[in-house]
C-alpha positions as CSV (number, residue, x, y, z in Angstrom):
1,X,141.0,207.2,34.5
2,X,142.9,204.7,31.8
3,X,145.9,206.1,30.4
4,X,147.8,205.2,27.2
5,X,150.2,203.0,29.1
6,X,147.5,201.3,30.8
7,X,146.0,200.5,27.4
8,X,149.3,199.1,26.0
9,X,149.6,196.9,29.0
10,X,146.0,195.2,28.5
11,X,146.7,195.0,24.4
12,X,149.8,193.1,25.2
13,X,148.2,191.0,28.1
14,X,145.3,190.1,25.3
15,X,147.9,189.4,22.7
16,X,150.0,187.1,24.8
17,X,147.1,185.2,26.0
18,X,145.9,184.6,22.5
19,X,149.6,183.6,21.5
20,X,149.4,181.1,24.4
21,X,145.8,179.8,23.5
22,X,147.4,179.4,19.8
23,X,150.2,177.6,20.8
24,X,148.0,175.2,23.0
25,X,145.6,174.5,20.1
26,X,148.7,174.3,17.7
27,X,150.1,171.5,19.9
28,X,146.8,169.6,19.9
29,X,146.0,169.5,16.3
30,X,149.7,168.4,15.6
31,X,149.2,165.5,17.9
32,X,145.7,164.5,16.7
33,X,147.2,164.9,13.4
34,X,150.0,162.8,13.8
35,X,147.6,160.2,15.4
36,X,145.1,160.2,12.9
37,X,147.9,159.8,10.2
38,X,149.0,156.6,12.0
39,X,145.6,155.1,12.3
40,X,144.5,152.4,10.5
41,X,141.1,152.3,8.5
42,X,138.2,153.0,10.8
43,X,136.9,149.6,10.3
44,X,140.3,147.6,11.3
45,X,140.7,150.6,14.3
46,X,137.5,149.7,15.6
47,X,137.9,145.8,15.7
48,X,141.3,145.7,17.0
49,X,140.8,148.3,19.6
50,X,143.7,150.6,18.3
51,X,144.6,153.7,20.4
52,X,147.2,156.6,20.1
53,X,148.6,157.1,23.6
54,X,145.5,156.0,24.8
55,X,143.3,157.8,22.6
56,X,141.0,156.0,20.1
57,X,140.3,157.3,16.5
58,X,137.1,158.6,17.1
59,X,138.3,160.4,20.0
60,X,141.1,161.8,18.2
61,X,138.9,162.9,15.4
62,X,136.8,164.7,17.5
63,X,139.7,166.5,19.5
64,X,141.1,167.5,16.0
65,X,137.7,168.8,14.9
66,X,136.9,171.1,17.8
67,X,140.5,172.3,18.5
68,X,141.0,173.2,14.9
69,X,137.7,175.2,15.0
70,X,139.0,176.9,18.1
71,X,142.5,177.8,16.3
72,X,140.4,179.2,13.3
73,X,138.6,181.8,15.8
74,X,141.6,182.5,17.5
75,X,143.8,183.1,14.1
76,X,141.0,185.5,13.4
77,X,141.1,187.4,16.7
78,X,144.7,187.4,16.3
79,X,144.7,189.0,12.6
80,X,142.0,191.8,13.9
81,X,144.2,192.8,16.6
82,X,147.4,192.6,14.7
83,X,146.1,194.0,11.5
84,X,147.6,197.3,11.3
85,X,150.9,196.1,12.6
86,X,151.4,193.4,10.0
87,X,150.3,195.9,7.1
88,X,153.3,198.0,8.3
89,X,155.6,195.1,8.5
90,X,154.6,194.0,5.0
91,X,155.1,198.0,3.8
92,X,158.5,197.9,5.3
93,X,159.6,194.5,4.0
94,X,158.2,195.2,0.7
95,X,160.4,198.4,0.4
96,X,163.5,196.7,1.4
97,X,163.1,193.6,-0.8
98,X,160.1,193.1,-2.9
99,X,161.1,189.5,-4.1
100,X,161.5,188.7,-0.6
101,X,158.1,189.8,0.2
102,X,156.4,188.3,-2.5
103,X,157.8,184.9,-1.8
104,X,157.1,185.4,1.9
105,X,153.4,185.5,0.9
106,X,153.0,183.4,-2.2
107,X,155.2,180.2,-1.0
108,X,153.0,179.5,2.1
109,X,150.0,180.0,-0.2
110,X,151.4,177.5,-2.7
111,X,152.2,174.7,-0.1
112,X,148.5,175.1,1.2
113,X,146.9,174.6,-2.3
114,X,149.5,172.0,-3.0
115,X,148.5,169.9,0.4
116,X,145.0,170.0,-0.3
117,X,145.0,167.7,-3.1
118,X,147.3,165.1,-1.1
119,X,144.7,165.5,1.9
120,X,141.7,165.0,-0.2
121,X,143.8,161.5,-1.8
122,X,144.5,160.5,1.4
123,X,141.1,160.7,3.0
124,X,139.3,159.6,-0.2
125,X,141.8,156.4,0.0
126,X,141.2,155.7,3.6
127,X,137.2,156.0,2.9
128,X,137.2,153.6,0.0
129,X,138.7,150.9,2.2
130,X,135.5,151.0,4.7
131,X,133.0,150.3,2.1
132,X,131.5,147.0,2.3
133,X,131.7,145.4,-0.9
134,X,131.2,141.5,-1.9
135,X,134.1,140.0,-3.8
136,X,133.6,136.8,-5.9
137,X,136.9,135.4,-7.3
138,X,136.6,133.6,-10.9
139,X,139.1,131.0,-9.1
140,X,136.7,130.1,-6.1
141,X,133.5,130.1,-7.8
142,X,130.7,129.9,-5.4
143,X,132.6,130.8,-2.6
144,X,132.5,134.6,-1.5
145,X,133.6,136.4,1.6
146,X,131.5,139.3,2.6
147,X,132.8,142.7,3.9
148,X,131.1,142.0,7.1
149,X,132.6,138.9,7.6
150,X,136.2,140.6,7.0
151,X,135.1,143.2,9.5
152,X,134.0,141.1,12.4
153,X,134.5,137.4,12.1
154,X,137.1,135.6,13.7
155,X,139.1,132.5,12.0
156,X,136.4,129.6,13.7
157,X,133.5,131.7,12.8
158,X,134.8,131.8,9.2
159,X,135.5,128.0,9.1
160,X,132.0,127.3,10.6
161,X,130.5,129.4,8.1
162,X,131.9,127.7,5.3
163,X,131.6,124.2,6.9
164,X,135.6,123.4,6.7
165,X,137.8,122.3,9.6
166,X,139.1,125.5,11.3
167,X,142.8,123.6,12.1
168,X,142.8,122.8,8.2
169,X,142.1,126.7,7.6
170,X,144.8,127.4,10.2
171,X,147.6,125.4,8.6
172,X,146.6,126.6,5.1
173,X,147.2,130.2,6.3
174,X,150.4,129.0,8.0
175,X,151.7,127.5,4.5
176,X,150.8,131.3,3.1
177,X,153.2,132.7,5.9
178,X,150.4,133.9,8.1
179,X,150.1,132.3,11.9
180,X,146.6,132.7,13.4
181,X,144.9,131.1,16.0
182,X,141.1,130.3,16.1
183,X,140.2,133.4,18.1
184,X,142.1,135.8,15.8
185,X,139.8,138.4,13.9
186,X,140.2,138.6,10.0
187,X,140.8,142.3,10.4
188,X,143.5,141.9,12.9
189,X,145.1,139.2,10.9
190,X,144.8,141.7,7.9
191,X,146.4,144.8,9.9
192,X,149.2,143.0,11.8
193,X,150.5,141.4,8.3
194,X,149.7,144.4,6.4
195,X,148.0,142.6,3.9
196,X,146.0,144.4,1.1
197,X,142.3,143.9,2.0
198,X,141.0,142.4,-1.5
199,X,144.1,140.3,-1.9
200,X,143.6,138.9,1.8
201,X,139.8,138.0,0.8
202,X,140.6,136.6,-2.6
203,X,143.3,134.0,-0.5
204,X,140.9,132.7,2.0
205,X,138.1,132.3,-0.6
206,X,140.6,130.0,-2.3
207,X,141.8,128.4,0.7
208,X,138.2,127.7,1.7
209,X,137.5,126.4,-1.9
210,X,140.5,124.0,-1.5
211,X,139.4,122.8,1.8
212,X,135.8,122.0,0.6
213,X,137.1,120.1,-2.7
214,X,139.3,118.2,-0.6
215,X,136.5,117.3,1.8
216,X,134.3,116.4,-1.3
């Protein structure tokens, strides 16, 4: 026959296990969140084989999603188990200091509300960088480089595509402060030098136009 003391021990054990699991999921969410925050766009991460402590971006995203759902479930269970205790503490705190209680409840809510637009903006900013858009410069005329080229081509392939010498292309890049080899990918160069995607593409178009004009 169970006693009240046995019930309290089981309850304490359950609470302890849930708290431990919450800590584990929190650490996983923190780790993957930092990795995803530091990760370059999906296009560049895939091309250069980017990893964060051995985890690629897709793996980090998958772990972050699954542990996020797990944490949500654990938080709900934690609230159900400790709901009465939470009400008692809130009532006690409200009696002692109404201002402190109101601040304790609403400040976290305000931070969450304020944080959502920032997260949405960051996510939108990254998504737009992966769109495959062709770009034609008024300076370069009929020379344009597609998003697919920027994503997958190496310097040698780009030179062959537009019938220019790869050594001349590399020399022109060097004059613009970019040291590259024939086997470097355009995405890798863009990432390593922190270049704006469209500006780098326009630079390449202008260089190729110059080289083609010199060869005529």
